[in-house]
PDB file of N, CA, C and O in Angstrom:
ATOM      1  N   MET A   1     -23.192-134.697 -59.915  1.00  0.00           N
ATOM      2  CA  MET A   1     -22.023-134.963 -59.105  1.00  0.00           C
ATOM      3  C   MET A   1     -21.337-133.632 -58.808  1.00  0.00           C
ATOM      4  O   MET A   1     -21.237-132.776 -59.686  1.00  0.00           O
ATOM      5  N   PRO A   2     -20.874-133.458 -57.595  1.00  0.00           N
ATOM      6  CA  PRO A   2     -20.245-132.195 -57.228  1.00  0.00           C
ATOM      7  C   PRO A   2     -18.930-131.962 -57.984  1.00  0.00           C
ATOM      8  O   PRO A   2     -18.211-132.907 -58.309  1.00  0.00           O
ATOM      9  N   ILE A   3     -18.639-130.709 -58.252  1.00  0.00           N
ATOM     10  CA  ILE A   3     -17.387-130.318 -58.891  1.00  0.00           C
ATOM     11  C   ILE A   3     -16.258-130.419 -57.875  1.00  0.00           C
ATOM     12  O   ILE A   3     -16.466-130.176 -56.686  1.00  0.00           O
ATOM     13  N   ASP A   4     -15.067-130.776 -58.337  1.00  0.00           N
ATOM     14  CA  ASP A   4     -13.862-130.888 -57.502  1.00  0.00           C
ATOM     15  C   ASP A   4     -14.003-131.920 -56.390  1.00  0.00           C
ATOM     16  O   ASP A   4     -13.416-131.765 -55.319  1.00  0.00           O
ATOM     17  N   ALA A   5     -14.771-132.963 -56.638  1.00  0.00           N
ATOM     18  CA  ALA A   5     -14.915-134.048 -55.665  1.00  0.00           C
ATOM     19  C   ALA A   5     -14.253-135.298 -56.227  1.00  0.00           C
ATOM     20  O   ALA A   5     -14.238-135.503 -57.440  1.00  0.00           O
ATOM     21  N   TRP A   6     -13.704-136.135 -55.346  1.00  0.00           N
ATOM     22  CA  TRP A   6     -13.045-137.366 -55.736  1.00  0.00           C
ATOM     23  C   TRP A   6     -14.045-138.504 -55.620  1.00  0.00           C
ATOM     24  O   TRP A   6     -14.726-138.638 -54.603  1.00  0.00           O
ATOM     25  N   PHE A   7     -14.132-139.319 -56.654  1.00  0.00           N
ATOM     26  CA  PHE A   7     -15.014-140.478 -56.655  1.00  0.00           C
ATOM     27  C   PHE A   7     -14.209-141.698 -57.063  1.00  0.00           C
ATOM     28  O   PHE A   7     -13.333-141.611 -57.923  1.00  0.00           O
ATOM     29  N   HIS A   8     -14.500-142.816 -56.456  1.00  0.00           N
ATOM     30  CA  HIS A   8     -13.894-144.077 -56.867  1.00  0.00           C
ATOM     31  C   HIS A   8     -14.891-144.783 -57.777  1.00  0.00           C
ATOM     32  O   HIS A   8     -16.003-145.103 -57.356  1.00  0.00           O
ATOM     33  N   LEU A   9     -14.493-145.026 -59.020  1.00  0.00           N
ATOM     34  CA  LEU A   9     -15.330-145.748 -59.976  1.00  0.00           C
ATOM     35  C   LEU A   9     -14.670-147.077 -60.280  1.00  0.00           C
ATOM     36  O   LEU A   9     -13.461-147.140 -60.500  1.00  0.00           O
ATOM     37  N   ALA A  10     -15.448-148.123 -60.293  1.00  0.00           N
ATOM     38  CA  ALA A  10     -14.936-149.445 -60.653  1.00  0.00           C
ATOM     39  C   ALA A  10     -15.934-150.092 -61.596  1.00  0.00           C
ATOM     40  O   ALA A  10     -17.136-150.109 -61.331  1.00  0.00           O
ATOM     41  N   VAL A  11     -15.426-150.623 -62.695  1.00  0.00           N
ATOM     42  CA  VAL A  11     -16.244-151.392 -63.621  1.00  0.00           C
ATOM     43  C   VAL A  11     -15.788-152.837 -63.491  1.00  0.00           C
ATOM     44  O   VAL A  11     -14.637-153.161 -63.780  1.00  0.00           O
ATOM     45  N   VAL A  12     -16.687-153.692 -63.059  1.00  0.00           N
ATOM     46  CA  VAL A  12     -16.370-155.096 -62.803  1.00  0.00           C
ATOM     47  C   VAL A  12     -17.115-155.954 -63.806  1.00  0.00           C
ATOM     48  O   VAL A  12     -18.338-155.880 -63.918  1.00  0.00           O
ATOM     49  N   ASN A  13     -16.363-156.772 -64.539  1.00  0.00           N
ATOM     50  CA  ASN A  13     -16.955-157.712 -65.484  1.00  0.00           C
ATOM     51  C   ASN A  13     -16.528-159.105 -65.068  1.00  0.00           C
ATOM     52  O   ASN A  13     -15.335-159.406 -65.023  1.00  0.00           O
ATOM     53  N   ASP A  14     -17.494-159.956 -64.766  1.00  0.00           N
ATOM     54  CA  ASP A  14     -17.181-161.317 -64.333  1.00  0.00           C
ATOM     55  C   ASP A  14     -17.269-162.323 -65.477  1.00  0.00           C
ATOM     56  O   ASP A  14     -17.323-163.530 -65.238  1.00  0.00           O
ATOM     57  N   GLY A  15     -17.284-161.842 -66.702  1.00  0.00           N
ATOM     58  CA  GLY A  15     -17.423-162.712 -67.864  1.00  0.00           C
ATOM     59  C   GLY A  15     -18.865-162.953 -68.249  1.00  0.00           C
ATOM     60  O   GLY A  15     -19.139-163.574 -69.277  1.00  0.00           O
ATOM     61  N   ARG A  16     -19.784-162.474 -67.442  1.00  0.00           N
ATOM     62  CA  ARG A  16     -21.210-162.645 -67.693  1.00  0.00           C
ATOM     63  C   ARG A  16     -21.949-161.318 -67.575  1.00  0.00           C
ATOM     64  O   ARG A  16     -22.747-160.966 -68.443  1.00  0.00           O
ATOM     65  N   LEU A  17     -21.681-160.585 -66.502  1.00  0.00           N
ATOM     66  CA  LEU A  17     -22.324-159.293 -66.249  1.00  0.00           C
ATOM     67  C   LEU A  17     -21.268-158.214 -66.005  1.00  0.00           C
ATOM     68  O   LEU A  17     -20.154-158.507 -65.573  1.00  0.00           O
ATOM     69  N   THR A  18     -21.631-156.978 -66.286  1.00  0.00           N
ATOM     70  CA  THR A  18     -20.787-155.831 -65.978  1.00  0.00           C
ATOM     71  C   THR A  18     -21.541-154.957 -64.994  1.00  0.00           C
ATOM     72  O   THR A  18     -22.716-154.656 -65.203  1.00  0.00           O
ATOM     73  N   THR A  19     -20.872-154.544 -63.915  1.00  0.00           N
ATOM     74  CA  THR A  19     -21.467-153.674 -62.900  1.00  0.00           C
ATOM     75  C   THR A  19     -20.569-152.476 -62.694  1.00  0.00           C
ATOM     76  O   THR A  19     -19.352-152.623 -62.584  1.00  0.00           O
ATOM     77  N   LEU A  20     -21.156-151.289 -62.639  1.00  0.00           N
ATOM     78  CA  LEU A  20     -20.432-150.063 -62.335  1.00  0.00           C
ATOM     79  C   LEU A  20     -20.655-149.724 -60.870  1.00  0.00           C
ATOM     80  O   LEU A  20     -21.795-149.647 -60.410  1.00  0.00           O
ATOM     81  N   TYR A  21     -19.562-149.522 -60.139  1.00  0.00           N
ATOM     82  CA  TYR A  21     -19.620-149.129 -58.731  1.00  0.00           C
ATOM     83  C   TYR A  21     -19.127-147.694 -58.599  1.00  0.00           C
ATOM     84  O   TYR A  21     -18.150-147.312 -59.243  1.00  0.00           O
ATOM     85  N   VAL A  22     -19.790-146.905 -57.775  1.00  0.00           N
ATOM     86  CA  VAL A  22     -19.337-145.562 -57.419  1.00  0.00           C
ATOM     87  C   VAL A  22     -19.164-145.548 -55.909  1.00  0.00           C
ATOM     88  O   VAL A  22     -20.121-145.747 -55.161  1.00  0.00           O
ATOM     89  N   ASP A  23     -17.938-145.311 -55.470  1.00  0.00           N
ATOM     90  CA  ASP A  23     -17.593-145.339 -54.046  1.00  0.00           C
ATOM     91  C   ASP A  23     -18.071-146.620 -53.367  1.00  0.00           C
ATOM     92  O   ASP A  23     -18.566-146.594 -52.240  1.00  0.00           O
ATOM     93  N   GLY A  24     -17.915-147.738 -54.073  1.00  0.00           N
ATOM     94  CA  GLY A  24     -18.246-149.051 -53.508  1.00  0.00           C
ATOM     95  C   GLY A  24     -19.692-149.470 -53.627  1.00  0.00           C
ATOM     96  O   GLY A  24     -20.030-150.601 -53.279  1.00  0.00           O
ATOM     97  N   ALA A  25     -20.567-148.585 -54.113  1.00  0.00           N
ATOM     98  CA  ALA A  25     -21.986-148.916 -54.239  1.00  0.00           C
ATOM     99  C   ALA A  25     -22.307-149.275 -55.689  1.00  0.00           C
ATOM    100  O   ALA A  25     -21.947-148.526 -56.597  1.00  0.00           O
ATOM    101  N   PRO A  26     -22.982-150.411 -55.925  1.00  0.00           N
ATOM    102  CA  PRO A  26     -23.354-150.749 -57.298  1.00  0.00           C
ATOM    103  C   PRO A  26     -24.440-149.802 -57.793  1.00  0.00           C
ATOM    104  O   PRO A  26     -25.484-149.667 -57.154  1.00  0.00           O
ATOM    105  N   VAL A  27     -24.201-149.143 -58.933  1.00  0.00           N
ATOM    106  CA  VAL A  27     -25.176-148.171 -59.426  1.00  0.00           C
ATOM    107  C   VAL A  27     -25.699-148.491 -60.822  1.00  0.00           C
ATOM    108  O   VAL A  27     -26.729-147.956 -61.232  1.00  0.00           O
ATOM    109  N   LEU A  28     -25.000-149.360 -61.560  1.00  0.00           N
ATOM    110  CA  LEU A  28     -25.424-149.642 -62.919  1.00  0.00           C
ATOM    111  C   LEU A  28     -24.943-151.033 -63.305  1.00  0.00           C
ATOM    112  O   LEU A  28     -23.804-151.402 -63.020  1.00  0.00           O
ATOM    113  N   ARG A  29     -25.811-151.804 -63.956  1.00  0.00           N
ATOM    114  CA  ARG A  29     -25.398-153.119 -64.437  1.00  0.00           C
ATOM    115  C   ARG A  29     -26.215-153.488 -65.656  1.00  0.00           C
ATOM    116  O   ARG A  29     -27.218-152.843 -65.961  1.00  0.00           O
ATOM    117  N   ASN A  30     -25.790-154.517 -66.344  1.00  0.00           N
ATOM    118  CA  ASN A  30     -26.468-154.949 -67.568  1.00  0.00           C
ATOM    119  C   ASN A  30     -27.037-156.356 -67.402  1.00  0.00           C
ATOM    120  O   ASN A  30     -26.532-157.285 -68.034  1.00  0.00           O
ATOM    121  N   PRO A  31     -28.057-156.548 -66.586  1.00  0.00           N
ATOM    122  CA  PRO A  31     -28.556-157.900 -66.351  1.00  0.00           C
ATOM    123  C   PRO A  31     -29.289-158.512 -67.537  1.00  0.00           C
ATOM    124  O   PRO A  31     -29.467-159.730 -67.574  1.00  0.00           O
ATOM    125  N   ALA A  32     -29.717-157.714 -68.503  1.00  0.00           N
ATOM    126  CA  ALA A  32     -30.505-158.247 -69.605  1.00  0.00           C
ATOM    127  C   ALA A  32     -29.645-158.859 -70.711  1.00  0.00           C
ATOM    128  O   ALA A  32     -30.126-159.695 -71.477  1.00  0.00           O
ATOM    129  N   ARG A  33     -28.379-158.450 -70.799  1.00  0.00           N
ATOM    130  CA  ARG A  33     -27.510-158.931 -71.878  1.00  0.00           C
ATOM    131  C   ARG A  33     -26.204-159.433 -71.300  1.00  0.00           C
ATOM    132  O   ARG A  33     -25.651-158.797 -70.403  1.00  0.00           O
ATOM    133  N   PRO A  34     -25.695-160.554 -71.785  1.00  0.00           N
ATOM    134  CA  PRO A  34     -24.390-161.007 -71.319  1.00  0.00           C
ATOM    135  C   PRO A  34     -23.287-160.059 -71.792  1.00  0.00           C
ATOM    136  O   PRO A  34     -23.356-159.507 -72.889  1.00  0.00           O
ATOM    137  N   ALA A  35     -22.282-159.883 -70.957  1.00  0.00           N
ATOM    138  CA  ALA A  35     -21.135-159.048 -71.280  1.00  0.00           C
ATOM    139  C   ALA A  35     -19.888-159.900 -71.103  1.00  0.00           C
ATOM    140  O   ALA A  35     -19.394-160.062 -69.987  1.00  0.00           O
ATOM    141  N   GLY A  36     -19.386-160.438 -72.191  1.00  0.00           N
ATOM    142  CA  GLY A  36     -18.294-161.405 -72.143  1.00  0.00           C
ATOM    143  C   GLY A  36     -16.947-160.838 -71.776  1.00  0.00           C
ATOM    144  O   GLY A  36     -16.030-161.611 -71.499  1.00  0.00           O
ATOM    145  N   GLY A  37     -16.777-159.548 -71.757  1.00  0.00           N
ATOM    146  CA  GLY A  37     -15.481-158.961 -71.422  1.00  0.00           C
ATOM    147  C   GLY A  37     -15.215-157.732 -72.257  1.00  0.00           C
ATOM    148  O   GLY A  37     -16.136-157.121 -72.798  1.00  0.00           O
ATOM    149  N   LEU A  38     -13.949-157.372 -72.358  1.00  0.00           N
ATOM    150  CA  LEU A  38     -13.548-156.176 -73.082  1.00  0.00           C
ATOM    151  C   LEU A  38     -12.845-156.574 -74.374  1.00  0.00           C
ATOM    152  O   LEU A  38     -12.127-157.572 -74.419  1.00  0.00           O
ATOM    153  N   ALA A  39     -13.057-155.790 -75.411  1.00  0.00           N
ATOM    154  CA  ALA A  39     -12.392-156.049 -76.687  1.00  0.00           C
ATOM    155  C   ALA A  39     -11.906-154.736 -77.275  1.00  0.00           C
ATOM    156  O   ALA A  39     -12.533-153.695 -77.077  1.00  0.00           O
ATOM    157  N   THR A  40     -10.818-154.778 -77.980  1.00  0.00           N
ATOM    158  CA  THR A  40     -10.278-153.561 -78.586  1.00  0.00           C
ATOM    159  C   THR A  40     -10.647-153.427 -80.050  1.00  0.00           C
ATOM    160  O   THR A  40     -10.517-152.337 -80.607  1.00  0.00           O
ATOM    161  N   THR A  41     -11.098-154.479 -80.689  1.00  0.00           N
ATOM    162  CA  THR A  41     -11.403-154.517 -82.125  1.00  0.00           C
ATOM    163  C   THR A  41     -10.268-153.935 -82.963  1.00  0.00           C
ATOM    164  O   THR A  41     -10.502-153.322 -84.004  1.00  0.00           O
ATOM    165  N   GLY A  42      -9.035-154.135 -82.492  1.00  0.00           N
ATOM    166  CA  GLY A  42      -7.882-153.665 -83.239  1.00  0.00           C
ATOM    167  C   GLY A  42      -7.593-152.184 -83.113  1.00  0.00           C
ATOM    168  O   GLY A  42      -6.709-151.670 -83.799  1.00  0.00           O
ATOM    169  N   ARG A  43      -8.306-151.497 -82.265  1.00  0.00           N
ATOM    170  CA  ARG A  43      -8.126-150.050 -82.077  1.00  0.00           C
ATOM    171  C   ARG A  43      -7.483-149.773 -80.730  1.00  0.00           C
ATOM    172  O   ARG A  43      -7.537-150.620 -79.837  1.00  0.00           O
ATOM    173  N   PRO A  44      -6.868-148.591 -80.563  1.00  0.00           N
ATOM    174  CA  PRO A  44      -6.322-148.237 -79.247  1.00  0.00           C
ATOM    175  C   PRO A  44      -7.443-148.054 -78.219  1.00  0.00           C
ATOM    176  O   PRO A  44      -8.586-147.762 -78.573  1.00  0.00           O
ATOM    177  N   TRP A  45      -7.097-148.230 -76.954  1.00  0.00           N
ATOM    178  CA  TRP A  45      -8.056-148.010 -75.871  1.00  0.00           C
ATOM    179  C   TRP A  45      -8.250-146.523 -75.649  1.00  0.00           C
ATOM    180  O   TRP A  45      -7.302-145.741 -75.728  1.00  0.00           O
ATOM    181  N   LEU A  46      -9.489-146.140 -75.369  1.00  0.00           N
ATOM    182  CA  LEU A  46      -9.811-144.766 -74.970  1.00  0.00           C
ATOM    183  C   LEU A  46     -10.478-144.843 -73.611  1.00  0.00           C
ATOM    184  O   LEU A  46     -11.568-145.400 -73.483  1.00  0.00           O
ATOM    185  N   ILE A  47      -9.847-144.301 -72.618  1.00  0.00           N
ATOM    186  CA  ILE A  47     -10.450-144.287 -71.288  1.00  0.00           C
ATOM    187  C   ILE A  47     -11.108-142.927 -71.104  1.00  0.00           C
ATOM    188  O   ILE A  47     -10.436-141.896 -71.139  1.00  0.00           O
ATOM    189  N   GLY A  48     -12.408-142.928 -70.910  1.00  0.00           N
ATOM    190  CA  GLY A  48     -13.142-141.685 -70.716  1.00  0.00           C
ATOM    191  C   GLY A  48     -13.490-140.984 -72.011  1.00  0.00           C
ATOM    192  O   GLY A  48     -13.768-139.785 -71.998  1.00  0.00           O
ATOM    193  N   ALA A  49     -13.485-141.685 -73.120  1.00  0.00           N
ATOM    194  CA  ALA A  49     -13.834-141.065 -74.396  1.00  0.00           C
ATOM    195  C   ALA A  49     -14.535-142.089 -75.274  1.00  0.00           C
ATOM    196  O   ALA A  49     -14.470-143.291 -75.020  1.00  0.00           O
ATOM    197  N   ALA A  50     -15.197-141.605 -76.295  1.00  0.00           N
ATOM    198  CA  ALA A  50     -15.870-142.472 -77.253  1.00  0.00           C
ATOM    199  C   ALA A  50     -15.445-142.064 -78.655  1.00  0.00           C
ATOM    200  O   ALA A  50     -15.103-140.906 -78.896  1.00  0.00           O
ATOM    201  N   HIS A  51     -15.468-143.009 -79.570  1.00  0.00           N
ATOM    202  CA  HIS A  51     -15.154-142.665 -80.957  1.00  0.00           C
ATOM    203  C   HIS A  51     -16.068-143.424 -81.900  1.00  0.00           C
ATOM    204  O   HIS A  51     -16.598-144.488 -81.579  1.00  0.00           O
ATOM    205  N   ARG A  52     -16.228-142.850 -83.047  1.00  0.00           N
ATOM    206  CA  ARG A  52     -17.022-143.475 -84.104  1.00  0.00           C
ATOM    207  C   ARG A  52     -16.322-143.205 -85.425  1.00  0.00           C
ATOM    208  O   ARG A  52     -15.948-142.070 -85.723  1.00  0.00           O
ATOM    209  N   ALA A  53     -16.151-144.253 -86.209  1.00  0.00           N
ATOM    210  CA  ALA A  53     -15.493-144.153 -87.518  1.00  0.00           C
ATOM    211  C   ALA A  53     -14.104-143.541 -87.392  1.00  0.00           C
ATOM    212  O   ALA A  53     -13.675-142.788 -88.266  1.00  0.00           O
ATOM    213  N   GLY A  54     -13.396-143.864 -86.300  1.00  0.00           N
ATOM    214  CA  GLY A  54     -12.033-143.383 -86.127  1.00  0.00           C
ATOM    215  C   GLY A  54     -11.909-141.954 -85.639  1.00  0.00           C
ATOM    216  O   GLY A  54     -10.798-141.433 -85.544  1.00  0.00           O
ATOM    217  N   VAL A  55     -13.022-141.308 -85.326  1.00  0.00           N
ATOM    218  CA  VAL A  55     -13.005-139.919 -84.854  1.00  0.00           C
ATOM    219  C   VAL A  55     -13.463-139.884 -83.402  1.00  0.00           C
ATOM    220  O   VAL A  55     -14.524-140.414 -83.071  1.00  0.00           O
ATOM    221  N   VAL A  56     -12.665-139.259 -82.534  1.00  0.00           N
ATOM    222  CA  VAL A  56     -13.057-139.134 -81.129  1.00  0.00           C
ATOM    223  C   VAL A  56     -14.183-138.111 -81.049  1.00  0.00           C
ATOM    224  O   VAL A  56     -14.020-136.957 -81.446  1.00  0.00           O
ATOM    225  N   GLU A  57     -15.328-138.552 -80.528  1.00  0.00           N
ATOM    226  CA  GLU A  57     -16.516-137.688 -80.468  1.00  0.00           C
ATOM    227  C   GLU A  57     -16.728-137.070 -79.103  1.00  0.00           C
ATOM    228  O   GLU A  57     -17.306-135.989 -78.984  1.00  0.00           O
ATOM    229  N   GLN A  58     -16.268-137.745 -78.090  1.00  0.00           N
ATOM    230  CA  GLN A  58     -16.562-137.287 -76.729  1.00  0.00           C
ATOM    231  C   GLN A  58     -15.344-137.583 -75.874  1.00  0.00           C
ATOM    232  O   GLN A  58     -14.767-138.666 -75.966  1.00  0.00           O
ATOM    233  N   GLY A  59     -14.955-136.644 -75.054  1.00  0.00           N
ATOM    234  CA  GLY A  59     -13.793-136.843 -74.199  1.00  0.00           C
ATOM    235  C   GLY A  59     -14.109-136.593 -72.746  1.00  0.00           C
ATOM    236  O   GLY A  59     -15.173-136.076 -72.405  1.00  0.00           O
ATOM    237  N   PHE A  60     -13.184-136.963 -71.899  1.00  0.00           N
ATOM    238  CA  PHE A  60     -13.310-136.783 -70.460  1.00  0.00           C
ATOM    239  C   PHE A  60     -12.435-135.610 -70.046  1.00  0.00           C
ATOM    240  O   PHE A  60     -11.263-135.550 -70.416  1.00  0.00           O
ATOM    241  N   HIS A  61     -12.985-134.695 -69.295  1.00  0.00           N
ATOM    242  CA  HIS A  61     -12.217-133.571 -68.771  1.00  0.00           C
ATOM    243  C   HIS A  61     -12.126-133.735 -67.263  1.00  0.00           C
ATOM    244  O   HIS A  61     -13.110-133.530 -66.553  1.00  0.00           O
ATOM    245  N   GLY A  62     -10.970-134.097 -66.780  1.00  0.00           N
ATOM    246  CA  GLY A  62     -10.796-134.317 -65.350  1.00  0.00           C
ATOM    247  C   GLY A  62      -9.492-135.036 -65.094  1.00  0.00           C
ATOM    248  O   GLY A  62      -8.610-135.054 -65.953  1.00  0.00           O
ATOM    249  N   TRP A  63      -9.363-135.621 -63.938  1.00  0.00           N
ATOM    250  CA  TRP A  63      -8.140-136.307 -63.543  1.00  0.00           C
ATOM    251  C   TRP A  63      -8.450-137.770 -63.242  1.00  0.00           C
ATOM    252  O   TRP A  63      -9.468-138.091 -62.628  1.00  0.00           O
ATOM    253  N   LEU A  64      -7.570-138.632 -63.679  1.00  0.00           N
ATOM    254  CA  LEU A  64      -7.647-140.043 -63.336  1.00  0.00           C
ATOM    255  C   LEU A  64      -6.473-140.346 -62.419  1.00  0.00           C
ATOM    256  O   LEU A  64      -5.318-140.167 -62.805  1.00  0.00           O
ATOM    257  N   GLY A  65      -6.760-140.800 -61.216  1.00  0.00           N
ATOM    258  CA  GLY A  65      -5.700-141.056 -60.254  1.00  0.00           C
ATOM    259  C   GLY A  65      -5.054-142.416 -60.407  1.00  0.00           C
ATOM    260  O   GLY A  65      -3.861-142.564 -60.140  1.00  0.00           O
ATOM    261  N   ASP A  66      -5.809-143.405 -60.830  1.00  0.00           N
ATOM    262  CA  ASP A  66      -5.271-144.745 -60.930  1.00  0.00           C
ATOM    263  C   ASP A  66      -6.163-145.550 -61.862  1.00  0.00           C
ATOM    264  O   ASP A  66      -7.389-145.459 -61.792  1.00  0.00           O
ATOM    265  N   VAL A  67      -5.554-146.328 -62.723  1.00  0.00           N
ATOM    266  CA  VAL A  67      -6.287-147.229 -63.601  1.00  0.00           C
ATOM    267  C   VAL A  67      -5.653-148.604 -63.447  1.00  0.00           C
ATOM    268  O   VAL A  67      -4.442-148.758 -63.608  1.00  0.00           O
ATOM    269  N   ARG A  68      -6.477-149.606 -63.134  1.00  0.00           N
ATOM    270  CA  ARG A  68      -5.970-150.975 -62.991  1.00  0.00           C
ATOM    271  C   ARG A  68      -6.812-151.905 -63.835  1.00  0.00           C
ATOM    272  O   ARG A  68      -8.037-151.794 -63.874  1.00  0.00           O
ATOM    273  N   PHE A  69      -6.139-152.829 -64.515  1.00  0.00           N
ATOM    274  CA  PHE A  69      -6.805-153.910 -65.229  1.00  0.00           C
ATOM    275  C   PHE A  69      -6.333-155.201 -64.585  1.00  0.00           C
ATOM    276  O   PHE A  69      -5.132-155.436 -64.458  1.00  0.00           O
ATOM    277  N   VAL A  70      -7.266-156.024 -64.186  1.00  0.00           N
ATOM    278  CA  VAL A  70      -6.919-157.286 -63.546  1.00  0.00           C
ATOM    279  C   VAL A  70      -7.654-158.413 -64.254  1.00  0.00           C
ATOM    280  O   VAL A  70      -8.591-158.175 -65.016  1.00  0.00           O
ATOM    281  N   ASP A  71      -7.223-159.634 -63.997  1.00  0.00           N
ATOM    282  CA  ASP A  71      -7.804-160.781 -64.683  1.00  0.00           C
ATOM    283  C   ASP A  71      -8.929-161.457 -63.914  1.00  0.00           C
ATOM    284  O   ASP A  71      -9.298-162.596 -64.201  1.00  0.00           O
ATOM    285  N   ARG A  72      -9.465-160.743 -62.940  1.00  0.00           N
ATOM    286  CA  ARG A  72     -10.555-161.300 -62.135  1.00  0.00           C
ATOM    287  C   ARG A  72     -11.328-160.144 -61.511  1.00  0.00           C
ATOM    288  O   ARG A  72     -10.784-159.052 -61.350  1.00  0.00           O
ATOM    289  N   PRO A  73     -12.570-160.369 -61.166  1.00  0.00           N
ATOM    290  CA  PRO A  73     -13.298-159.326 -60.447  1.00  0.00           C
ATOM    291  C   PRO A  73     -12.681-159.110 -59.064  1.00  0.00           C
ATOM    292  O   PRO A  73     -12.365-160.072 -58.364  1.00  0.00           O
ATOM    293  N   LEU A  74     -12.516-157.875 -58.684  1.00  0.00           N
ATOM    294  CA  LEU A  74     -12.007-157.547 -57.357  1.00  0.00           C
ATOM    295  C   LEU A  74     -13.145-157.555 -56.350  1.00  0.00           C
ATOM    296  O   LEU A  74     -14.291-157.264 -56.692  1.00  0.00           O
ATOM    297  N   THR A  75     -12.828-157.884 -55.131  1.00  0.00           N
ATOM    298  CA  THR A  75     -13.826-157.752 -54.072  1.00  0.00           C
ATOM    299  C   THR A  75     -13.932-156.280 -53.703  1.00  0.00           C
ATOM    300  O   THR A  75     -13.034-155.499 -54.015  1.00  0.00           O
ATOM    301  N   ARG A  76     -14.994-155.902 -53.056  1.00  0.00           N
ATOM    302  CA  ARG A  76     -15.128-154.498 -52.638  1.00  0.00           C
ATOM    303  C   ARG A  76     -13.998-154.080 -51.722  1.00  0.00           C
ATOM    304  O   ARG A  76     -13.603-152.914 -51.725  1.00  0.00           O
ATOM    305  N   ALA A  77     -13.464-155.013 -50.931  1.00  0.00           N
ATOM    306  CA  ALA A  77     -12.352-154.688 -50.021  1.00  0.00           C
ATOM    307  C   ALA A  77     -11.090-154.309 -50.792  1.00  0.00           C
ATOM    308  O   ALA A  77     -10.221-153.627 -50.249  1.00  0.00           O
ATOM    309  N   GLU A  78     -10.975-154.744 -52.056  1.00  0.00           N
ATOM    310  CA  GLU A  78      -9.810-154.433 -52.875  1.00  0.00           C
ATOM    311  C   GLU A  78      -9.942-153.143 -53.662  1.00  0.00           C
ATOM    312  O   GLU A  78      -8.977-152.709 -54.292  1.00  0.00           O
ATOM    313  N   PHE A  79     -11.119-152.517 -53.641  1.00  0.00           N
ATOM    314  CA  PHE A  79     -11.309-151.243 -54.332  1.00  0.00           C
ATOM    315  C   PHE A  79     -10.419-150.193 -53.673  1.00  0.00           C
ATOM    316  O   PHE A  79     -10.140-150.282 -52.478  1.00  0.00           O
ATOM    317  N   LEU A  80      -9.977-149.213 -54.429  1.00  0.00           N
ATOM    318  CA  LEU A  80      -9.101-148.162 -53.916  1.00  0.00           C
ATOM    319  C   LEU A  80      -9.936-146.982 -53.402  1.00  0.00           C
ATOM    320  O   LEU A  80      -9.729-145.844 -53.824  1.00  0.00           O
ATOM    321  N   SER A  81     -10.864-147.249 -52.507  1.00  0.00           N
ATOM    322  CA  SER A  81     -11.709-146.164 -51.999  1.00  0.00           C
ATOM    323  C   SER A  81     -11.155-145.588 -50.721  1.00  0.00           C
ATOM    324  O   SER A  81     -11.740-144.665 -50.155  1.00  0.00           O
TER     325      SER A  81
END
């Protein structure tokens, strides 16, 4: 991905499948396993980072312009692209 470029990323979970969209195009999904939704397991949310055993192992270096959580999958027309 080019440096200093803006991309619209959307992760859509319909209660069964999760699909990752980049600029409105579906690029990644999990058709082999059901994905029931998001869970916090009692821990804080980390956007753009991963943790294991309470230690943040990987972080995101960049800018996030907007983060939205909704109770339904958005249509592509509703994406902020």
